[in-house]
Every structure is written in C-alpha cells, then in structure tokens.
C-alpha positions as CSV (number, residue, x, y, z in Angstrom):
1,M,115.9,98.8,81.9
2,L,118.4,98.7,84.7
3,G,117.9,95.8,86.9
4,A,117.9,92.2,86.0
5,G,115.8,90.3,88.3
6,V,112.3,88.9,88.3
7,M,111.0,92.5,88.1
8,G,113.1,94.4,85.9
9,A,113.3,90.8,83.2
10,A,109.8,90.8,83.0
11,I,108.9,94.8,82.7
12,A,111.8,94.6,79.7
13,A,110.0,91.5,78.4
14,H,107.0,93.6,78.3
15,P,107.4,96.3,76.0
16,A,109.2,93.9,73.5
17,N,105.9,92.1,73.8
18,V,104.0,95.2,71.9
19,G,106.9,95.5,69.4
20,I,109.3,98.3,71.3
21,P,112.9,97.3,71.8
22,S,114.3,97.2,75.4
23,L,117.8,97.6,76.9
24,L,118.3,95.3,79.8
25,L,121.2,96.2,82.5
26,D,122.5,95.3,85.5
27,I,125.7,95.4,87.5
28,V,129.2,93.2,86.8
29,P,129.4,90.5,89.4
30,P,132.7,91.0,91.7
31,N,135.7,89.5,89.8
32,E,133.5,88.4,87.1
33,K,136.0,88.0,83.4
34,K,134.7,85.6,81.5
35,D,131.2,87.2,80.9
36,R,130.4,90.6,82.4
37,D,126.6,90.5,81.5
38,I,126.0,87.7,83.3
39,I,123.4,89.1,85.2
40,A,121.3,90.3,82.7
41,R,121.7,87.3,80.8
42,T,120.4,85.0,83.1
43,G,117.2,87.4,84.1
44,L,116.4,87.0,80.3
45,E,116.5,83.2,80.0
46,K,114.5,83.1,83.4
47,A,112.0,85.6,81.7
48,L,111.9,83.3,78.6
49,K,111.4,80.1,81.0
50,A,108.7,81.9,83.1
51,K,105.4,80.5,84.0
52,P,103.3,82.0,83.0
53,A,105.0,82.9,80.4
54,S,106.5,86.4,80.1
55,F,107.2,86.7,76.7
56,Y,103.7,86.6,73.6
57,S,105.9,84.4,72.0
58,K,109.8,83.7,72.4
59,R,110.8,85.5,68.9
60,G,110.2,88.5,71.5
61,A,113.3,87.8,73.2
62,Q,115.2,89.3,70.2
63,L,114.0,92.5,71.0
64,V,115.3,92.8,74.0
65,T,119.2,93.7,74.3
66,I,121.2,92.1,77.6
67,G,124.4,94.6,78.8
68,N,126.0,95.7,82.2
69,I,125.9,99.4,83.7
70,E,129.8,99.7,83.7
71,D,130.3,98.9,80.0
72,D,127.0,99.8,78.1
73,L,125.9,103.0,80.9
74,E,126.2,105.5,77.8
75,E,123.5,103.3,75.4
76,L,121.2,105.3,78.3
77,A,121.7,108.0,76.3
78,D,119.9,107.0,73.2
79,V,116.5,105.7,74.6
80,D,113.3,107.5,75.6
81,W,112.2,105.3,79.0
82,I,114.7,104.7,81.7
83,I,113.0,102.3,84.5
84,E,114.9,101.4,87.4
85,A,114.1,98.1,89.3
86,V,116.9,97.5,91.6
87,I,117.4,96.9,95.1
88,E,115.2,98.9,97.7
89,R,117.3,101.0,98.9
90,L,117.3,104.3,98.9
91,D,121.5,105.0,99.0
92,I,121.6,102.1,96.1
93,K,119.0,103.8,93.8
94,H,120.5,107.6,94.6
95,A,123.8,106.0,93.5
96,L,122.6,104.6,90.6
97,Y,121.0,107.8,89.4
98,T,123.7,109.8,89.7
99,K,125.4,107.4,87.1
100,I,122.7,107.9,85.3
101,E,122.8,111.9,84.8
102,T,126.1,111.8,83.3
103,V,124.5,110.4,80.2
104,L,121.1,111.6,80.7
105,T,119.6,113.0,77.7
106,P,117.3,115.7,78.2
107,G,113.9,114.9,78.2
108,T,114.0,111.0,78.7
109,I,112.0,110.1,81.0
110,I,112.8,108.3,84.2
111,S,110.9,106.0,86.6
112,S,111.1,104.0,89.5
113,N,109.8,100.2,90.1
114,T,109.6,100.5,93.8
115,S,107.3,99.8,95.8
116,G,107.9,101.4,99.5
117,L,110.2,104.2,98.5
118,P,108.6,108.0,98.7
119,A,109.3,109.5,95.1
120,H,110.2,112.9,96.6
121,M,112.7,111.1,98.6
122,L,114.1,108.8,95.6
123,V,114.8,112.6,93.7
124,E,116.6,114.3,96.8
125,G,119.6,115.9,95.1
126,R,118.9,115.4,91.4
127,S,118.9,118.1,88.4
128,D,115.8,119.9,87.7
129,D,115.7,118.3,84.6
130,F,115.8,114.8,86.2
131,R,113.1,115.5,88.5
132,R,110.3,116.9,85.9
133,N,111.0,113.8,83.7
134,F,110.3,111.4,87.0
135,L,107.6,108.9,88.4
136,I,107.6,105.6,90.2
137,T,105.5,103.5,87.8
138,H,105.3,100.5,89.8
139,F,104.5,96.9,88.0
140,F,103.0,94.0,89.7
141,N,104.0,90.7,89.1
142,P,103.5,88.8,86.8
143,V,103.9,91.8,85.0
144,R,102.3,90.4,81.4
145,Y,99.2,89.1,83.3
146,M,98.7,91.8,86.0
147,K,96.5,94.6,84.5
148,L,96.6,97.1,86.8
149,L,100.0,99.8,86.7
150,E,100.8,102.5,89.6
151,I,102.0,106.0,88.4
152,V,103.2,108.2,91.4
153,P,104.5,111.5,90.6
154,T,106.7,113.9,92.7
155,N,105.3,117.5,93.4
156,N,108.4,118.3,90.4
157,T,106.8,116.1,87.9
158,N,106.0,117.3,84.4
159,P,102.2,117.7,84.1
160,Q,102.6,116.8,80.4
161,L,104.5,114.3,81.0
162,L,101.9,112.3,83.5
163,L,99.6,112.5,80.9
164,F,101.8,111.2,78.6
165,M,102.4,108.0,80.8
166,E,98.8,107.7,81.4
167,Q,97.9,107.1,78.2
168,F,101.1,105.1,76.7
169,A,101.1,102.7,79.5
170,T,97.2,102.6,78.2
171,N,96.9,102.4,74.6
172,V,100.1,101.0,73.9
173,L,101.1,98.8,77.0
174,G,97.6,97.6,77.7
175,K,97.6,98.3,81.2
176,G,95.1,99.8,83.5
177,V,96.6,102.9,85.1
178,V,95.8,104.1,89.0
179,L,97.1,107.5,90.1
180,T,98.5,107.6,93.0
181,P,99.5,111.3,94.7
182,S,103.3,111.5,96.0
183,F,103.5,110.4,99.5
184,R,104.1,114.0,100.5
185,T,101.2,115.4,99.0
186,L,99.7,112.6,100.8
187,V,101.4,114.0,104.1
188,E,100.1,117.2,103.3
189,R,96.5,116.3,102.7
190,K,96.4,114.6,106.1
191,V,98.1,117.8,107.6
192,E,95.0,119.9,106.5
193,K,92.4,117.4,107.3
194,L,93.3,116.7,111.1
195,T,93.6,121.0,111.2
196,R,89.8,121.0,110.3
197,G,87.1,121.5,112.9
198,G,85.9,118.4,112.9
199,A,88.5,115.7,112.8
200,V,91.0,116.9,114.9
201,P,88.1,116.2,118.4
202,L,87.0,112.8,116.4
203,A,91.1,112.0,116.6
204,V,91.1,113.0,120.0
205,R,87.9,110.9,121.4
206,V,89.1,107.7,119.6
207,T,93.0,107.8,120.8
208,C,92.1,109.5,124.4
209,G,93.1,106.6,127.4
210,S,93.5,104.0,124.7
211,Q,96.0,101.6,125.5
212,R,95.2,99.4,122.1
213,F,96.0,102.5,120.1
214,Q,99.6,103.6,121.6
215,R,100.4,100.0,121.4
216,T,99.6,100.1,117.5
217,V,101.2,103.3,116.9
218,R,104.4,101.6,118.5
219,L,104.2,98.7,116.1
220,V,103.5,101.1,113.0
221,V,106.5,102.9,113.5
222,R,108.5,100.1,114.3
223,A,107.5,98.6,111.5
224,R,108.4,101.4,109.0
225,R,111.6,102.7,110.5
226,R,113.8,100.8,108.5
227,S,112.5,101.9,105.6
228,F,113.1,105.6,105.7
229,S,115.4,108.0,106.7
230,S,115.8,109.8,109.8
231,E,115.1,113.5,108.1
232,S,112.0,112.6,106.8
233,S,110.7,110.6,110.5
234,A,108.4,113.4,111.3
235,D,106.1,113.0,108.0
236,H,106.4,109.2,108.8
237,L,105.5,109.5,111.9
238,L,102.1,111.5,111.1
239,T,101.3,108.6,108.6
240,A,101.8,106.1,111.3
241,V,99.6,107.6,113.9
242,E,97.0,108.3,111.2
243,G,97.0,104.4,110.0
244,A,97.3,103.5,113.7
245,V,94.0,105.7,114.4
246,D,92.3,104.3,111.1
247,I,93.0,100.5,112.2
248,L,91.7,101.5,115.8
249,C,89.1,102.9,113.6
250,R,87.9,99.7,112.1
251,Q,88.1,97.6,115.3
252,M,85.5,99.9,116.8
253,R,83.5,99.4,113.5
254,E,83.7,95.7,113.7
255,A,82.5,96.2,117.2
256,Q,79.8,98.0,116.8
257,T,78.4,96.0,114.2
258,R,78.7,92.9,116.1
259,R,77.1,94.3,119.3
260,R,74.1,95.3,116.8
261,R,74.1,91.8,115.1
262,V,73.4,90.4,118.8
263,R,70.7,93.4,120.0
264,T,69.4,92.1,116.5
265,R,69.3,88.3,117.4
266,R,67.7,88.9,120.8
267,S,65.0,91.7,119.9
268,P,62.2,89.4,119.3
269,V,60.6,89.7,122.8
270,D,60.6,86.2,124.5
271,A,57.2,84.8,126.1
272,N,58.9,83.9,128.9
273,A,61.1,86.9,129.8
274,P,59.9,89.1,133.1
275,G,57.0,91.3,131.8
276,A,55.9,89.5,129.2
C-alpha cells in the first residue's frame, strides 16, 4: 500500500482483516532524521484509533508492516498487489509509477484508488507489462464498512486480471464489485451514440437557443478544467457537454412533470366555470 493517509491506511487494514499481510509505505518528510517511517507509522496508529474501527481486531495491525518509499521500495518486488493512494495529482502519481517500475516484478498487479483521474491517463508512458496489469480499484470510506468497490480497467488491462480481481474482491475481501468502463471507452460510446440517427437531432433540439444550456456548459467546463491535462481537453469537453445536456434534459423533464401535476389538479370540471 503506497500512501498512508486516511484511505491508504484503511485499505492496508482491510486485507489484514482477512489474514493477508500488507506493507504500508509513504514518503520520508523533509529533514526527518529521527523516524523516517513517521508518516506510515502515524497512518497506522490513526487506523487503530479510527471510529468506526478499521480493523476487526487490533491484533490485525500486526499483519501491517510500515516503511517508507525511499528505503523500502525494493520490498515491492515481492508483493502480489501494489495499491497506490497518494494525492490526486497526475504528475505525482506518474513520478511514483516510474519508481515502481524500477523494482516491479512482471505480472504484479498495480492499482490506483483514484476517484477523479481517468485510468488511461494514469498509464501514459508506462511499459506494456505495467499497462496489462493496471486498473483502478476505488474503495469507499470507511473501507471496512462500505461494501462497494469500483473497478475501472484501461483498454490494455488483461481480461483475466479483471476476472480475478472481481472474484478476489468479492470472495476474499467481501466487497460488492461494480465494473466501470474506462473513461476513454465511455467517450467512445458517447461519440458513437451522438452519431446515430436520432441522437443528434435530439441534442440540437434540446440545446438550440438555450442560454441556460450554454451557461451550464461553461460551468461544467470551468469546474472540470483543473482536473485534466490539456492534451485530453477535447475528450473532457465532450463529456462536459454531454453532462450539461443531461442536466438540462432532467430539468425539462421535471418541469414537464410539474406542469402535468398542475393540469391534473385543475382537470375536474368546475361548476362555476364558463361553459359548465
């Protein structure tokens, strides 16, 4: 487990709950000389004190070994699964993946706990083996109690790995797995949908002359601009536009429902109404 924050420490605790040893690593703080494992140690201590509890029993913490990325990186060569849960910045994750590849044993599973970065962007510049064995495993907080685990493959993820991870997460970790297509796959599906016969006229009809739609697009694009790199802006703009259309359609459906309710309340004939 790389990253000993709230999520990282709790994720490291969960395999320990079912008897699987885990290694919890984090960075060495600048100028730290006394305890180079202080961040991982603190993360484990917080997991032990967490309410609700991260461990089934405090004895489970004995299966979690702490360390740091500088001194203990080579330990990753002997693990079966590397989970990354560091800060949600693409450059930091890429730098960490570069370090991982220097000690990576072929076939080792690598996953990220990211909830906001697209899988295909995470593996940019990585080796073929890294790409085949990479996916997103998004745990939810608190890890022990939230049954859902979202698994997001890339277009390069080994299908057999995907099947194994679904079975392992369900049967061993006790999770309810949701398989989510990669971001790029979703974009490709949306493009395909937009190019079908009936979809484009609908989109034009919904958006034509709508200032509300244009405002929504601007808001969505502005909100998402900071999360993604510029080279993928076209894909993300498409997603933002699709999202804005969905918002507007929902608003229109809600307005139509309200109008129908109003008409239903007025439908009984009023004896005093003209023509009654």
